[in-house]
C-alpha positions as CSV (number, residue, x, y, z in Angstrom):
1,M,-95.9,167.7,28.1
2,V,-96.5,163.9,28.1
3,Q,-94.0,162.0,30.2
4,A,-93.4,158.3,30.7
5,A,-91.8,156.7,33.7
6,F,-89.2,154.0,33.2
7,N,-87.2,152.8,36.1
8,G,-88.9,155.3,38.4
9,V,-87.5,158.4,36.5
10,R,-89.8,160.4,34.3
11,Q,-88.8,160.7,30.7
12,S,-90.0,163.3,28.3
13,W,-91.7,162.0,25.1
14,G,-88.9,163.8,23.1
15,S,-86.5,161.3,24.5
16,L,-88.3,158.1,23.2
17,S,-87.7,156.3,19.9
18,V,-89.5,153.2,18.8
19,I,-87.7,150.6,16.7
20,Y,-89.4,147.7,14.9
21,L,-88.4,145.7,11.9
22,G,-85.1,147.9,11.7
23,R,-87.1,150.9,11.2
24,T,-87.3,154.0,13.7
25,F,-90.9,155.3,13.9
26,S,-91.3,159.1,14.3
27,G,-95.1,159.1,13.6
28,I,-96.0,157.6,16.8
29,T,-98.3,159.5,19.3
30,D,-99.0,156.9,22.2
31,I,-97.4,153.9,23.7
32,N,-99.0,151.6,26.3
33,I,-97.1,148.5,27.5
34,N,-99.2,146.0,29.5
35,D,-97.2,143.5,31.5
36,T,-99.5,142.0,34.1
37,R,-99.9,139.1,36.4
38,E,-102.9,137.6,38.2
39,I,-102.5,138.1,42.0
40,S,-105.5,137.6,44.4
41,N,-106.0,137.2,48.1
42,E,-107.0,133.6,49.1
43,Q,-109.5,133.1,51.7
44,G,-109.1,130.8,54.7
45,A,-110.7,130.3,57.9
46,G,-112.6,133.4,59.1
47,D,-113.1,136.5,57.0
48,S,-109.6,137.6,56.1
49,A,-107.1,136.4,53.5
50,V,-104.5,134.0,54.6
51,H,-102.2,134.1,51.6
52,R,-101.8,135.4,48.1
53,G,-102.4,133.5,45.1
54,Y,-100.2,134.0,41.9
55,G,-101.5,133.1,38.5
56,N,-100.2,133.7,35.0
57,K,-98.2,136.5,33.6
58,T,-99.6,138.1,30.5
59,H,-98.0,140.5,27.9
60,D,-100.6,141.3,25.7
61,G,-102.7,144.5,25.4
62,H,-99.7,146.7,24.3
63,S,-101.1,149.5,22.1
64,F,-99.5,152.0,19.9
65,T,-101.1,154.9,18.1
66,F,-99.2,155.5,14.6
67,Y,-100.0,158.4,12.0
68,H,-101.4,156.7,9.0
69,Y,-98.1,157.2,6.9
70,E,-96.2,155.1,9.3
71,L,-98.8,152.1,9.0
72,M,-98.8,152.5,5.1
73,A,-94.9,152.2,5.0
74,I,-95.0,148.7,7.1
75,L,-98.0,147.5,4.8
76,A,-96.2,148.5,1.6
77,A,-93.2,146.4,2.7
78,L,-95.2,143.3,3.1
79,P,-96.0,140.9,0.2
80,V,-99.4,141.5,-1.6
81,G,-102.4,140.2,0.6
82,K,-100.5,140.1,3.8
83,K,-101.5,142.1,6.9
84,L,-99.9,143.3,10.0
85,Y,-100.8,140.2,12.0
86,D,-99.1,138.0,9.5
87,I,-95.6,139.4,10.3
88,A,-93.6,136.9,12.3
89,P,-92.8,137.7,15.8
90,S,-89.8,140.1,16.2
91,D,-88.4,142.4,18.9
92,L,-89.8,145.8,19.3
93,T,-87.6,148.3,21.0
94,I,-88.3,151.4,22.9
95,L,-85.1,153.5,23.5
96,F,-85.0,156.4,25.9
97,L,-82.3,158.7,27.1
98,P,-82.7,159.4,30.8
99,E,-82.2,163.1,31.8
100,G,-78.5,164.0,32.6
101,E,-77.3,160.5,31.1
102,D,-75.3,159.8,28.0
103,V,-76.3,156.1,27.7
104,F,-79.6,155.1,26.2
105,R,-81.7,152.5,27.9
106,K,-83.9,150.0,26.1
107,L,-87.2,148.5,26.8
108,V,-87.5,145.4,24.7
109,L,-90.7,143.6,23.7
110,P,-89.4,140.3,22.7
111,Y,-91.4,138.2,20.0
112,F,-93.7,141.2,19.4
113,Q,-96.6,140.6,17.0
114,F,-99.4,143.0,16.1
115,K,-103.0,141.5,16.7
116,D,-104.5,143.8,14.2
117,S,-104.7,143.7,10.4
118,G,-103.7,147.3,10.0
119,L,-106.9,148.1,8.0
120,N,-108.9,149.6,10.8
121,I,-108.8,153.1,9.7
122,A,-111.3,155.8,10.8
123,S,-111.4,159.5,9.9
124,K,-113.9,162.2,9.8
125,Q,-114.4,165.6,8.2
126,N,-111.7,168.3,9.2
127,D,-109.3,165.8,10.6
128,K,-105.7,167.1,10.4
129,S,-104.1,163.6,10.6
130,I,-105.3,159.9,10.8
131,P,-104.0,158.4,13.9
132,I,-104.6,154.6,14.0
133,K,-104.4,152.7,17.2
134,L,-103.0,149.2,16.9
135,T,-102.6,146.4,19.7
136,G,-100.0,143.7,20.0
137,I,-98.7,140.8,22.1
138,S,-95.2,140.0,23.2
139,G,-92.8,137.7,25.4
140,P,-91.9,139.2,28.9
141,P,-90.7,142.8,28.4
142,Y,-87.3,143.5,29.8
143,Y,-84.8,146.5,30.2
144,K,-81.4,146.5,28.6
145,E,-78.6,149.0,28.5
């Protein structure tokens, strides 16, 4: 069983829900949140680092794998000719219920926006489903109860 770690506690896939544009997605098979910062050792006299250098934080490269029907539902709600990346930035929320608790926790991706058009579909003979991987960008992710 696939498990994700949030706040140091492993969550089962069955306890997660993804909410975007007021819709809860059930046809999602993969979530990857990318929140990074450039950190490097800075060299000084001699051959060892003398301090750390801190660069920009980035919140892009998030990815989600949806079943085709979930993507079609989003695209159908858009005006004719619009694509996923035309949707204005909006919060995307991942809800999870830690084991033994009664209160849902939230991981919020503020100002989330897809970077893909939604038209990058690939399928082959004997496929039982059509999974579509999409990438996105957001503001700094944060946890909320």
